[in-house]
All heavy atoms as TSV, in Angstrom:
chain	resi	resn	atom	element	x	y	z
A	1	MET	N	N	75.074	-9.785	29.995
A	1	MET	CA	C	75.138	-8.938	28.815
A	1	MET	C	C	73.675	-8.853	28.253
A	1	MET	O	O	72.931	-9.833	28.165
A	1	MET	CB	C	75.932	-9.599	27.772
A	1	MET	CG	C	76.032	-8.952	26.405
A	1	MET	SD	S	77.239	-9.830	25.396
A	1	MET	CE	C	77.326	-8.642	24.125
A	2	ILE	N	N	73.256	-7.720	27.886
A	2	ILE	CA	C	71.940	-7.451	27.376
A	2	ILE	C	C	71.899	-7.588	25.847
A	2	ILE	O	O	72.790	-6.965	25.152
A	2	ILE	CB	C	71.393	-6.070	27.798
A	2	ILE	CG1	C	71.256	-5.955	29.329
A	2	ILE	CG2	C	70.157	-5.738	27.070
A	2	ILE	CD1	C	70.914	-4.626	29.710
A	3	LYS	N	N	71.034	-8.309	25.336
A	3	LYS	CA	C	70.860	-8.421	23.893
A	3	LYS	C	C	69.645	-7.613	23.438
A	3	LYS	O	O	68.478	-7.842	23.917
A	3	LYS	CB	C	70.626	-9.901	23.546
A	3	LYS	CG	C	70.438	-10.189	22.053
A	3	LYS	CD	C	70.273	-11.624	21.730
A	3	LYS	CE	C	70.009	-11.844	20.224
A	3	LYS	NZ	N	69.709	-13.223	20.016
A	4	LEU	N	N	69.853	-6.639	22.641
A	4	LEU	CA	C	68.837	-5.747	22.155
A	4	LEU	C	C	68.166	-6.468	20.904
A	4	LEU	O	O	68.828	-7.037	20.084
A	4	LEU	CB	C	69.342	-4.386	21.696
A	4	LEU	CG	C	70.008	-3.558	22.854
A	4	LEU	CD1	C	70.557	-2.288	22.242
A	4	LEU	CD2	C	68.908	-3.267	23.982
A	5	ARG	N	N	66.875	-6.409	20.906
A	5	ARG	CA	C	66.054	-7.043	19.717
A	5	ARG	C	C	65.727	-5.957	18.675
A	5	ARG	O	O	65.313	-4.920	19.197
A	5	ARG	CB	C	64.831	-7.730	20.309
A	5	ARG	CG	C	65.127	-8.909	21.175
A	5	ARG	CD	C	63.827	-9.498	21.609
A	5	ARG	NE	N	64.062	-10.630	22.376
A	5	ARG	CZ	C	63.136	-11.667	22.461
A	5	ARG	NH1	N	62.012	-11.564	21.818
A	5	ARG	NH2	N	63.388	-12.647	23.230
A	6	GLU	N	N	65.767	-6.350	17.540
A	6	GLU	CA	C	65.313	-5.510	16.524
A	6	GLU	C	C	63.746	-5.398	16.563
A	6	GLU	O	O	63.097	-6.390	16.808
A	6	GLU	CB	C	65.691	-6.047	15.054
A	6	GLU	CG	C	65.282	-5.206	13.970
A	6	GLU	CD	C	65.727	-5.714	12.631
A	6	GLU	OE1	O	66.576	-6.689	12.559
A	6	GLU	OE2	O	65.153	-5.318	11.613
A	7	ARG	N	N	63.192	-4.156	16.406
A	7	ARG	CA	C	61.754	-4.061	16.295
A	7	ARG	C	C	61.201	-4.285	15.001
A	7	ARG	O	O	61.731	-3.725	14.033
A	7	ARG	CB	C	61.419	-2.570	16.832
A	7	ARG	CG	C	61.592	-2.202	18.246
A	7	ARG	CD	C	61.092	-0.891	18.560
A	7	ARG	NE	N	59.738	-0.660	18.225
A	7	ARG	CZ	C	58.708	-0.827	19.052
A	7	ARG	NH1	N	58.937	-1.173	20.336
A	7	ARG	NH2	N	57.501	-0.541	18.668
A	8	LEU	N	N	60.117	-5.052	15.015
A	8	LEU	CA	C	59.365	-5.231	13.787
A	8	LEU	C	C	57.955	-4.504	13.921
A	8	LEU	O	O	57.075	-5.156	14.530
A	8	LEU	CB	C	59.175	-6.742	13.473
A	8	LEU	CG	C	60.475	-7.601	13.359
A	8	LEU	CD1	C	60.061	-8.980	13.096
A	8	LEU	CD2	C	61.361	-6.970	12.298
A	9	ASP	N	N	57.938	-3.309	13.556
A	9	ASP	CA	C	56.750	-2.441	13.763
A	9	ASP	C	C	56.065	-2.049	12.461
A	9	ASP	O	O	55.138	-1.273	12.477
A	9	ASP	CB	C	56.983	-1.351	14.680
A	9	ASP	CG	C	58.116	-0.450	14.262
A	9	ASP	OD1	O	58.670	-0.729	13.210
A	9	ASP	OD2	O	58.421	0.551	14.938
A	10	THR	N	N	56.626	-2.582	11.346
A	10	THR	CA	C	55.893	-2.300	10.020
A	10	THR	C	C	55.852	-3.595	9.276
A	10	THR	O	O	56.677	-4.503	9.469
A	10	THR	CB	C	56.765	-1.241	9.207
A	10	THR	OG1	O	58.009	-1.893	8.934
A	10	THR	CG2	C	56.970	0.022	9.985
A	11	PRO	N	N	54.893	-3.678	8.320
A	11	PRO	CA	C	54.849	-4.913	7.492
A	11	PRO	C	C	56.102	-5.173	6.690
A	11	PRO	O	O	56.563	-6.225	6.500
A	11	PRO	CB	C	53.637	-4.647	6.540
A	11	PRO	CG	C	52.812	-3.639	7.340
A	11	PRO	CD	C	53.758	-2.852	8.104
A	12	GLU	N	N	56.799	-4.069	6.294
A	12	GLU	CA	C	57.987	-4.191	5.592
A	12	GLU	C	C	59.115	-4.911	6.300
A	12	GLU	O	O	59.887	-5.697	5.885
A	12	GLU	CB	C	58.463	-2.821	5.029
A	12	GLU	CG	C	57.536	-2.288	3.886
A	12	GLU	CD	C	56.221	-1.566	4.507
A	12	GLU	OE1	O	56.331	-1.215	5.751
A	12	GLU	OE2	O	55.280	-1.376	3.729
A	13	ALA	N	N	59.216	-4.371	7.544
A	13	ALA	CA	C	60.248	-4.959	8.472
A	13	ALA	C	C	59.991	-6.441	8.737
A	13	ALA	O	O	60.911	-7.233	8.862
A	13	ALA	CB	C	60.209	-4.062	9.818
A	14	LEU	N	N	58.666	-6.706	8.943
A	14	LEU	CA	C	58.339	-8.163	9.174
A	14	LEU	C	C	58.666	-9.023	7.950
A	14	LEU	O	O	59.256	-10.053	8.110
A	14	LEU	CB	C	56.858	-8.262	9.491
A	14	LEU	CG	C	56.442	-9.615	9.984
A	14	LEU	CD1	C	55.608	-9.552	11.304
A	14	LEU	CD2	C	55.586	-10.304	8.895
A	15	MET	N	N	58.298	-8.524	6.776
A	15	MET	CA	C	58.701	-9.340	5.570
A	15	MET	C	C	60.184	-9.470	5.364
A	15	MET	O	O	60.623	-10.531	4.928
A	15	MET	CB	C	58.006	-8.589	4.329
A	15	MET	CG	C	56.531	-8.588	4.326
A	15	MET	SD	S	55.841	-10.238	4.501
A	15	MET	CE	C	56.227	-10.982	2.909
A	16	ALA	N	N	60.945	-8.440	5.720
A	16	ALA	CA	C	62.404	-8.537	5.586
A	16	ALA	C	C	62.902	-9.636	6.555
A	16	ALA	O	O	63.826	-10.319	6.263
A	16	ALA	CB	C	63.038	-7.184	5.845
A	17	ALA	N	N	62.314	-9.689	7.808
A	17	ALA	CA	C	62.818	-10.592	8.793
A	17	ALA	C	C	62.433	-12.089	8.391
A	17	ALA	O	O	63.253	-12.907	8.767
A	17	ALA	CB	C	62.065	-10.310	10.140
A	18	ILE	N	N	61.385	-12.357	7.607
A	18	ILE	CA	C	61.089	-13.685	7.337
A	18	ILE	C	C	61.463	-14.079	5.872
A	18	ILE	O	O	61.147	-15.159	5.454
A	18	ILE	CB	C	59.524	-13.929	7.483
A	18	ILE	CG1	C	58.740	-13.084	6.521
A	18	ILE	CG2	C	59.042	-13.751	8.891
A	18	ILE	CD1	C	57.325	-13.552	6.328
A	19	GLU	N	N	62.207	-13.217	5.280
A	19	GLU	CA	C	62.673	-13.560	3.909
A	19	GLU	C	C	63.447	-14.784	3.928
A	19	GLU	O	O	64.334	-15.110	4.714
A	19	GLU	CB	C	63.569	-12.372	3.357
A	19	GLU	CG	C	63.893	-12.515	1.903
A	19	GLU	CD	C	64.668	-11.300	1.460
A	19	GLU	OE1	O	64.486	-10.184	1.927
A	19	GLU	OE2	O	65.474	-11.515	0.454
A	20	GLY	N	N	62.953	-15.688	3.036
A	20	GLY	CA	C	63.612	-17.057	2.924
A	20	GLY	C	C	62.958	-18.107	3.912
A	20	GLY	O	O	63.267	-19.275	3.791
A	21	TYR	N	N	61.968	-17.615	4.676
A	21	TYR	CA	C	61.311	-18.605	5.627
A	21	TYR	C	C	59.858	-18.656	5.354
A	21	TYR	O	O	59.115	-19.197	6.088
A	21	TYR	CB	C	61.560	-18.106	7.075
A	21	TYR	CG	C	62.937	-18.153	7.483
A	21	TYR	CD1	C	63.633	-16.937	7.566
A	21	TYR	CD2	C	63.597	-19.388	7.828
A	21	TYR	CE1	C	65.047	-16.931	8.007
A	21	TYR	CE2	C	64.920	-19.372	8.184
A	21	TYR	CZ	C	65.639	-18.181	8.360
A	21	TYR	OH	O	66.952	-18.189	8.774
A	22	GLN	N	N	59.363	-18.148	4.196
A	22	GLN	CA	C	57.952	-18.063	3.922
A	22	GLN	C	C	57.298	-19.446	3.711
A	22	GLN	O	O	56.115	-19.653	3.877
A	22	GLN	CB	C	57.680	-17.278	2.670
A	22	GLN	CG	C	57.846	-15.837	2.816
A	22	GLN	CD	C	59.288	-15.401	2.310
A	22	GLN	OE1	O	60.116	-16.206	2.237
A	22	GLN	NE2	N	59.407	-14.063	2.112
A	23	HIS	N	N	58.121	-20.384	3.463
A	23	HIS	CA	C	57.650	-21.824	3.289
A	23	HIS	C	C	57.191	-22.461	4.594
A	23	HIS	O	O	56.457	-23.407	4.618
A	23	HIS	CB	C	58.654	-22.726	2.647
A	23	HIS	CG	C	59.920	-22.863	3.432
A	23	HIS	ND1	N	60.946	-21.928	3.506
A	23	HIS	CD2	C	60.301	-23.948	4.243
A	23	HIS	CE1	C	61.855	-22.312	4.413
A	23	HIS	NE2	N	61.533	-23.575	4.809
A	24	LEU	N	N	57.623	-21.899	5.836
A	24	LEU	CA	C	57.269	-22.388	7.060
A	24	LEU	C	C	55.784	-22.040	7.433
A	24	LEU	O	O	55.267	-21.031	6.869
A	24	LEU	CB	C	58.150	-21.891	8.139
A	24	LEU	CG	C	59.647	-22.208	7.919
A	24	LEU	CD1	C	60.453	-21.504	9.000
A	24	LEU	CD2	C	59.815	-23.766	8.047
A	25	SER	N	N	55.195	-22.841	8.288
A	25	SER	CA	C	53.792	-22.559	8.760
A	25	SER	C	C	53.691	-21.229	9.476
A	25	SER	O	O	54.721	-20.786	10.056
A	25	SER	CB	C	53.233	-23.700	9.535
A	25	SER	OG	O	53.872	-23.745	10.802
A	26	ILE	N	N	52.592	-20.677	9.556
A	26	ILE	CA	C	52.381	-19.466	10.313
A	26	ILE	C	C	52.722	-19.617	11.816
A	26	ILE	O	O	53.256	-18.719	12.457
A	26	ILE	CB	C	50.963	-18.749	10.049
A	26	ILE	CG1	C	50.828	-17.470	10.708
A	26	ILE	CG2	C	49.962	-19.728	10.657
A	26	ILE	CD1	C	51.784	-16.412	10.124
A	27	ASP	N	N	52.434	-20.774	12.349
A	27	ASP	CA	C	52.768	-21.013	13.848
A	27	ASP	C	C	54.281	-21.037	13.965
A	27	ASP	O	O	54.711	-20.351	14.980
A	27	ASP	CB	C	52.147	-22.393	14.271
A	27	ASP	CG	C	50.673	-22.404	14.162
A	27	ASP	OD1	O	50.041	-21.350	14.255
A	27	ASP	OD2	O	50.090	-23.529	13.924
A	28	VAL	N	N	55.003	-21.654	13.098
A	28	VAL	CA	C	56.445	-21.670	13.283
A	28	VAL	C	C	57.028	-20.288	12.990
A	28	VAL	O	O	57.959	-19.850	13.806
A	28	VAL	CB	C	57.105	-22.704	12.284
A	28	VAL	CG1	C	58.590	-22.692	12.314
A	28	VAL	CG2	C	56.644	-24.119	12.659
A	29	LEU	N	N	56.570	-19.575	12.027
A	29	LEU	CA	C	57.084	-18.190	11.775
A	29	LEU	C	C	56.797	-17.274	12.902
A	29	LEU	O	O	57.606	-16.517	13.384
A	29	LEU	CB	C	56.465	-17.639	10.498
A	29	LEU	CG	C	57.017	-18.077	9.236
A	29	LEU	CD1	C	56.109	-17.541	8.021
A	29	LEU	CD2	C	58.386	-17.566	9.042
A	30	SER	N	N	55.557	-17.373	13.492
A	30	SER	CA	C	55.236	-16.554	14.573
A	30	SER	C	C	56.054	-16.715	15.762
A	30	SER	O	O	56.577	-15.819	16.361
A	30	SER	CB	C	53.723	-16.787	15.015
A	30	SER	OG	O	52.852	-16.381	13.916
A	31	GLN	N	N	56.339	-18.015	16.114
A	31	GLN	CA	C	57.177	-18.404	17.237
A	31	GLN	C	C	58.626	-17.908	17.013
A	31	GLN	O	O	59.238	-17.340	17.902
A	31	GLN	CB	C	57.185	-19.907	17.529
A	31	GLN	CG	C	57.758	-20.220	18.835
A	31	GLN	CD	C	57.103	-19.564	19.999
A	31	GLN	OE1	O	55.859	-19.670	20.118
A	31	GLN	NE2	N	57.821	-18.900	20.833
A	32	PHE	N	N	59.123	-17.977	15.798
A	32	PHE	CA	C	60.440	-17.587	15.417
A	32	PHE	C	C	60.538	-16.066	15.679
A	32	PHE	O	O	61.433	-15.549	16.274
A	32	PHE	CB	C	60.828	-17.997	14.011
A	32	PHE	CG	C	61.996	-17.222	13.479
A	32	PHE	CD1	C	63.288	-17.576	13.818
A	32	PHE	CD2	C	61.826	-16.159	12.581
A	32	PHE	CE1	C	64.360	-16.954	13.361
A	32	PHE	CE2	C	62.925	-15.508	12.112
A	32	PHE	CZ	C	64.186	-15.861	12.493
A	33	LEU	N	N	59.506	-15.369	15.140
A	33	LEU	CA	C	59.544	-13.868	15.324
A	33	LEU	C	C	59.459	-13.484	16.772
A	33	LEU	O	O	60.263	-12.519	17.200
A	33	LEU	CB	C	58.394	-13.279	14.504
A	33	LEU	CG	C	58.523	-13.394	13.010
A	33	LEU	CD1	C	57.202	-12.982	12.276
A	33	LEU	CD2	C	59.691	-12.648	12.439
A	34	LEU	N	N	58.588	-14.122	17.458
A	34	LEU	CA	C	58.413	-13.638	18.914
A	34	LEU	C	C	59.647	-14.032	19.751
A	34	LEU	O	O	59.956	-13.358	20.712
A	34	LEU	CB	C	57.174	-14.365	19.503
A	34	LEU	CG	C	55.822	-13.849	18.930
A	34	LEU	CD1	C	54.703	-14.700	19.423
A	34	LEU	CD2	C	55.566	-12.407	19.198
A	35	ASP	N	N	60.391	-15.164	19.372
A	35	ASP	CA	C	61.573	-15.526	20.044
A	35	ASP	C	C	62.727	-14.594	19.789
A	35	ASP	O	O	63.649	-14.378	20.680
A	35	ASP	CB	C	61.944	-16.953	19.754
A	35	ASP	CG	C	61.025	-17.983	20.343
A	35	ASP	OD1	O	60.238	-17.622	21.262
A	35	ASP	OD2	O	61.138	-19.116	19.927
A	36	ASN	N	N	62.795	-14.032	18.585
A	36	ASN	CA	C	63.980	-13.369	18.186
A	36	ASN	C	C	63.759	-11.804	17.991
A	36	ASN	O	O	64.815	-11.142	17.740
A	36	ASN	CB	C	64.508	-13.900	16.884
A	36	ASN	CG	C	64.884	-15.384	17.134
A	36	ASN	OD1	O	65.986	-15.577	17.730
A	36	ASN	ND2	N	64.175	-16.359	16.594
A	37	TYR	N	N	62.607	-11.281	18.001
A	37	TYR	CA	C	62.370	-9.877	17.683
A	37	TYR	C	C	61.362	-9.318	18.573
A	37	TYR	O	O	60.598	-10.085	19.245
A	37	TYR	CB	C	61.812	-9.753	16.218
A	37	TYR	CG	C	62.798	-10.120	15.110
A	37	TYR	CD1	C	62.721	-11.459	14.617
A	37	TYR	CD2	C	63.761	-9.298	14.580
A	37	TYR	CE1	C	63.597	-11.799	13.626
A	37	TYR	CE2	C	64.574	-9.663	13.597
A	37	TYR	CZ	C	64.525	-10.950	13.128
A	37	TYR	OH	O	65.374	-11.326	12.110
A	38	THR	N	N	61.314	-8.000	18.671
A	38	THR	CA	C	60.202	-7.345	19.382
A	38	THR	C	C	59.198	-7.036	18.259
A	38	THR	O	O	59.467	-6.254	17.456
A	38	THR	CB	C	60.745	-6.041	20.063
A	38	THR	OG1	O	61.755	-6.375	20.994
A	38	THR	CG2	C	59.628	-5.332	20.759
A	39	VAL	N	N	58.031	-7.789	18.353
A	39	VAL	CA	C	57.125	-7.717	17.274
A	39	VAL	C	C	55.909	-6.924	17.702
A	39	VAL	O	O	55.368	-7.148	18.741
A	39	VAL	CB	C	56.639	-9.140	16.796
A	39	VAL	CG1	C	55.772	-9.109	15.649
A	39	VAL	CG2	C	57.932	-9.944	16.480
A	40	ASP	N	N	55.483	-6.009	16.787
A	40	ASP	CA	C	54.204	-5.288	17.004
A	40	ASP	C	C	53.081	-6.352	16.708
A	40	ASP	O	O	53.058	-6.913	15.574
A	40	ASP	CB	C	54.124	-4.146	16.059
A	40	ASP	CG	C	52.816	-3.303	16.215
A	40	ASP	OD1	O	51.817	-3.910	16.582
A	40	ASP	OD2	O	52.930	-2.092	16.040
A	41	LEU	N	N	52.296	-6.702	17.664
A	41	LEU	CA	C	51.366	-7.772	17.462
A	41	LEU	C	C	50.286	-7.413	16.443
A	41	LEU	O	O	49.693	-8.251	15.842
A	41	LEU	CB	C	50.705	-8.133	18.827
A	41	LEU	CG	C	51.683	-8.714	19.895
A	41	LEU	CD1	C	50.974	-9.049	21.105
A	41	LEU	CD2	C	52.305	-9.928	19.275
A	42	ASP	N	N	50.006	-6.127	16.229
A	42	ASP	CA	C	48.988	-5.742	15.189
A	42	ASP	C	C	49.559	-6.085	13.805
A	42	ASP	O	O	48.878	-6.520	12.847
A	42	ASP	CB	C	48.635	-4.247	15.333
A	42	ASP	CG	C	47.828	-3.885	16.542
A	42	ASP	OD1	O	47.160	-4.816	16.992
A	42	ASP	OD2	O	48.012	-2.772	17.002
A	43	VAL	N	N	50.856	-5.840	13.639
A	43	VAL	CA	C	51.533	-6.192	12.344
A	43	VAL	C	C	51.540	-7.641	12.178
A	43	VAL	O	O	51.270	-8.110	11.103
A	43	VAL	CB	C	52.928	-5.532	12.356
A	43	VAL	CG1	C	53.665	-6.057	11.050
A	43	VAL	CG2	C	52.894	-4.058	12.367
A	44	LEU	N	N	51.851	-8.392	13.189
A	44	LEU	CA	C	51.818	-9.908	13.105
A	44	LEU	C	C	50.423	-10.367	12.832
A	44	LEU	O	O	50.267	-11.228	11.952
A	44	LEU	CB	C	52.319	-10.524	14.408
A	44	LEU	CG	C	52.529	-11.979	14.418
A	44	LEU	CD1	C	53.499	-12.487	13.368
A	44	LEU	CD2	C	52.971	-12.452	15.842
A	45	ALA	N	N	49.355	-9.791	13.359
A	45	ALA	CA	C	48.010	-10.241	13.083
A	45	ALA	C	C	47.663	-9.916	11.598
A	45	ALA	O	O	47.056	-10.698	10.992
A	45	ALA	CB	C	47.045	-9.552	13.989
A	46	GLN	N	N	48.052	-8.732	11.111
A	46	GLN	CA	C	47.754	-8.396	9.720
A	46	GLN	C	C	48.488	-9.373	8.767
A	46	GLN	O	O	47.903	-9.798	7.826
A	46	GLN	CB	C	48.311	-7.003	9.471
A	46	GLN	CG	C	47.524	-5.853	10.058
A	46	GLN	CD	C	48.180	-4.396	9.923
A	46	GLN	OE1	O	49.232	-4.392	9.386
A	46	GLN	NE2	N	47.481	-3.450	10.471
A	47	PHE	N	N	49.703	-9.699	9.122
A	47	PHE	CA	C	50.490	-10.634	8.342
A	47	PHE	C	C	49.806	-12.094	8.303
A	47	PHE	O	O	49.599	-12.654	7.201
A	47	PHE	CB	C	51.855	-10.825	8.814
A	47	PHE	CG	C	52.701	-11.878	8.224
A	47	PHE	CD1	C	53.095	-11.869	6.895
A	47	PHE	CD2	C	52.929	-13.098	8.932
A	47	PHE	CE1	C	53.858	-12.837	6.336
A	47	PHE	CE2	C	53.653	-14.060	8.300
A	47	PHE	CZ	C	54.037	-14.002	7.028
A	48	ALA	N	N	49.399	-12.494	9.502
A	48	ALA	CA	C	48.728	-13.782	9.537
A	48	ALA	C	C	47.407	-13.773	8.696
A	48	ALA	O	O	47.103	-14.726	7.968
A	48	ALA	CB	C	48.448	-14.122	10.993
A	49	ASP	N	N	46.618	-12.740	8.815
A	49	ASP	CA	C	45.359	-12.578	7.976
A	49	ASP	C	C	45.627	-12.660	6.559
A	49	ASP	O	O	44.967	-13.291	5.770
A	49	ASP	CB	C	44.606	-11.281	8.406
A	49	ASP	CG	C	44.042	-11.333	9.812
A	49	ASP	OD1	O	43.938	-12.529	10.420
A	49	ASP	OD2	O	43.696	-10.240	10.333
A	50	ALA	N	N	46.666	-11.916	6.092
A	50	ALA	CA	C	47.014	-11.822	4.669
A	50	ALA	C	C	47.500	-13.228	4.225
A	50	ALA	O	O	47.132	-13.631	3.077
A	50	ALA	CB	C	48.134	-10.789	4.487
A	51	LEU	N	N	48.320	-13.849	5.040
A	51	LEU	CA	C	48.702	-15.262	4.685
A	51	LEU	C	C	47.675	-16.204	4.620
A	51	LEU	O	O	47.568	-16.986	3.580
A	51	LEU	CB	C	49.794	-15.758	5.716
A	51	LEU	CG	C	50.601	-16.928	5.369
A	51	LEU	CD1	C	51.503	-16.578	4.143
A	51	LEU	CD2	C	51.475	-17.282	6.587
A	52	GLU	N	N	46.633	-16.179	5.586
A	52	GLU	CA	C	45.519	-17.086	5.470
A	52	GLU	C	C	44.634	-16.746	4.275
A	52	GLU	O	O	44.131	-17.658	3.628
A	52	GLU	CB	C	44.730	-17.001	6.762
A	52	GLU	CG	C	45.454	-17.597	7.897
A	52	GLU	CD	C	44.626	-17.400	9.257
A	52	GLU	OE1	O	43.472	-16.865	9.189
A	52	GLU	OE2	O	45.207	-17.831	10.300
A	53	ALA	N	N	44.438	-15.433	3.988
A	53	ALA	CA	C	43.677	-15.122	2.737
A	53	ALA	C	C	44.249	-15.571	1.502
A	53	ALA	O	O	43.588	-16.122	0.611
A	53	ALA	CB	C	43.501	-13.634	2.761
A	54	SER	N	N	45.626	-15.516	1.371
A	54	SER	CA	C	46.266	-15.904	0.157
A	54	SER	C	C	46.169	-17.458	0.055
A	54	SER	O	O	46.088	-17.998	-0.986
A	54	SER	CB	C	47.714	-15.434	0.076
A	54	SER	OG	O	48.494	-15.970	0.994
A	55	ALA	N	N	46.330	-18.037	1.133
A	55	ALA	CA	C	46.202	-19.634	1.205
A	55	ALA	C	C	44.785	-20.022	0.765
A	55	ALA	O	O	44.708	-20.901	-0.031
A	55	ALA	CB	C	46.570	-20.131	2.557
A	56	SER	N	N	43.753	-19.392	1.284
A	56	SER	CA	C	42.412	-19.710	0.886
A	56	SER	C	C	42.161	-19.435	-0.513
A	56	SER	O	O	41.363	-20.117	-1.212
A	56	SER	CB	C	41.402	-19.100	1.854
A	56	SER	OG	O	41.281	-17.698	1.619
A	57	ASN	N	N	42.704	-18.331	-1.062
A	57	ASN	CA	C	42.588	-18.048	-2.504
A	57	ASN	C	C	43.223	-19.034	-3.308
A	57	ASN	O	O	42.704	-19.427	-4.378
A	57	ASN	CB	C	43.088	-16.585	-2.804
A	57	ASN	CG	C	42.209	-15.557	-2.245
A	57	ASN	OD1	O	41.063	-15.728	-2.029
A	57	ASN	ND2	N	42.778	-14.302	-2.150
A	58	THR	N	N	44.289	-19.550	-2.959
A	58	THR	CA	C	45.082	-20.560	-3.665
A	58	THR	C	C	44.250	-21.858	-3.747
A	58	THR	O	O	44.052	-22.489	-4.735
A	58	THR	CB	C	46.422	-20.881	-3.067
A	58	THR	OG1	O	47.157	-19.675	-3.065
A	58	THR	CG2	C	47.169	-21.892	-3.802
A	59	VAL	N	N	43.657	-22.229	-2.539
A	59	VAL	CA	C	42.817	-23.374	-2.515
A	59	VAL	C	C	41.588	-23.308	-3.328
A	59	VAL	O	O	41.212	-24.110	-4.141
A	59	VAL	CB	C	42.482	-23.696	-1.012
A	59	VAL	CG1	C	41.430	-24.822	-0.955
A	59	VAL	CG2	C	43.684	-24.192	-0.285
A	60	HIS	N	N	40.968	-22.069	-3.267
A	60	HIS	CA	C	39.743	-21.853	-4.032
A	60	HIS	C	C	40.062	-21.814	-5.585
A	60	HIS	O	O	39.401	-22.446	-6.316
A	60	HIS	CB	C	39.180	-20.535	-3.563
A	60	HIS	CG	C	37.898	-20.106	-4.287
A	60	HIS	ND1	N	36.726	-20.810	-4.040
A	60	HIS	CD2	C	37.556	-19.151	-5.260
A	60	HIS	CE1	C	35.825	-20.250	-4.775
A	60	HIS	NE2	N	36.298	-19.291	-5.485
A	61	THR	N	N	41.134	-21.198	-5.970
A	61	THR	CA	C	41.515	-21.163	-7.302
A	61	THR	C	C	41.918	-22.562	-7.854
A	61	THR	O	O	41.457	-22.963	-8.930
A	61	THR	CB	C	42.720	-20.235	-7.560
A	61	THR	OG1	O	42.400	-18.895	-7.031
A	61	THR	CG2	C	43.103	-20.108	-8.993
A	62	THR	N	N	42.507	-23.326	-7.063
A	62	THR	CA	C	43.027	-24.700	-7.451
A	62	THR	C	C	41.753	-25.558	-7.631
A	62	THR	O	O	41.576	-26.292	-8.598
A	62	THR	CB	C	43.892	-25.368	-6.392
A	62	THR	OG1	O	45.048	-24.443	-6.316
A	62	THR	CG2	C	44.384	-26.668	-6.827
A	63	SER	N	N	40.772	-25.482	-6.646
A	63	SER	CA	C	39.576	-26.292	-6.811
A	63	SER	C	C	38.732	-25.865	-7.987
A	63	SER	O	O	38.152	-26.738	-8.688
A	63	SER	CB	C	38.791	-26.254	-5.547
A	63	SER	OG	O	38.242	-24.937	-5.264
A	64	GLU	N	N	38.721	-24.586	-8.323
A	64	GLU	CA	C	37.937	-24.123	-9.526
A	64	GLU	C	C	38.631	-24.658	-10.762
A	64	GLU	O	O	37.986	-25.057	-11.758
A	64	GLU	CB	C	37.852	-22.572	-9.498
A	64	GLU	CG	C	36.826	-22.048	-8.627
A	64	GLU	CD	C	36.569	-20.562	-8.748
A	64	GLU	OE1	O	37.158	-19.937	-9.712
A	64	GLU	OE2	O	35.873	-20.011	-7.963
A	65	SER	N	N	39.956	-24.658	-10.832
A	65	SER	CA	C	40.718	-25.081	-11.911
A	65	SER	C	C	40.461	-26.611	-12.190
A	65	SER	O	O	40.296	-27.046	-13.319
A	65	SER	CB	C	42.189	-24.898	-11.784
A	65	SER	OG	O	42.467	-23.477	-11.704
A	66	SER	N	N	40.416	-27.408	-11.042
A	66	SER	CA	C	40.147	-28.841	-11.226
A	66	SER	C	C	38.705	-29.086	-11.730
A	66	SER	O	O	38.472	-29.986	-12.458
A	66	SER	CB	C	40.546	-29.568	-9.982
A	66	SER	OG	O	39.554	-29.167	-8.974
A	67	LYS	N	N	37.735	-28.239	-11.292
A	67	LYS	CA	C	36.378	-28.427	-11.666
A	67	LYS	C	C	36.237	-28.077	-13.234
A	67	LYS	O	O	35.544	-28.804	-13.971
A	67	LYS	CB	C	35.452	-27.517	-10.898
A	67	LYS	CG	C	35.228	-27.924	-9.503
A	67	LYS	CD	C	34.357	-26.935	-8.807
A	67	LYS	CE	C	34.171	-27.403	-7.285
A	67	LYS	NZ	N	33.317	-26.320	-6.561
A	68	SER	N	N	36.931	-27.000	-13.602
A	68	SER	CA	C	36.967	-26.616	-15.047
A	68	SER	C	C	37.540	-27.764	-15.908
A	68	SER	O	O	37.053	-28.037	-16.964
A	68	SER	CB	C	37.725	-25.336	-15.251
A	68	SER	OG	O	37.141	-24.297	-14.567
A	69	ALA	N	N	38.684	-28.354	-15.385
A	69	ALA	CA	C	39.310	-29.443	-16.183
A	69	ALA	C	C	38.408	-30.663	-16.194
A	69	ALA	O	O	38.319	-31.315	-17.284
A	69	ALA	CB	C	40.615	-29.795	-15.458
A	70	GLN	N	N	37.683	-30.983	-15.151
A	70	GLN	CA	C	36.762	-32.008	-15.168
A	70	GLN	C	C	35.561	-31.870	-16.027
A	70	GLN	O	O	35.193	-32.733	-16.807
A	70	GLN	CB	C	36.293	-32.354	-13.723
A	70	GLN	CG	C	37.311	-32.941	-12.815
A	70	GLN	CD	C	36.851	-33.119	-11.389
A	70	GLN	OE1	O	35.717	-32.626	-11.097
A	70	GLN	NE2	N	37.641	-33.702	-10.509
A	71	SER	N	N	35.025	-30.631	-16.114
A	71	SER	CA	C	33.908	-30.388	-16.949
A	71	SER	C	C	34.354	-30.383	-18.431
A	71	SER	O	O	33.550	-30.653	-19.304
A	71	SER	CB	C	33.233	-29.043	-16.565
A	71	SER	OG	O	34.128	-27.929	-16.706
A	72	ALA	N	N	35.623	-29.997	-18.698
A	72	ALA	CA	C	36.105	-29.919	-20.065
A	72	ALA	C	C	36.308	-31.346	-20.543
A	72	ALA	O	O	36.259	-31.611	-21.757
A	72	ALA	CB	C	37.352	-29.214	-20.154
A	73	ALA	N	N	36.597	-32.276	-19.674
A	73	ALA	CA	C	36.910	-33.729	-20.094
A	73	ALA	C	C	35.594	-34.328	-20.298
A	73	ALA	O	O	34.942	-34.863	-21.107
A	73	ALA	CB	C	37.608	-34.470	-18.968
């Protein structure tokens, strides 16, 4: 029996596929997507870049907040 895979060729389709799984690491998410879907690798790369950028912004913002709190004390 042939199992047809859903194509993820837009960022919206990719986001719908990982809904509820965003807490997982990018490596686990990528493997899940590649195992279960036909994924446009350009879309996957864009997603990974956006995820890394948001993670670095969170770290940068958190470190600035702690510096501000320390200087206020």
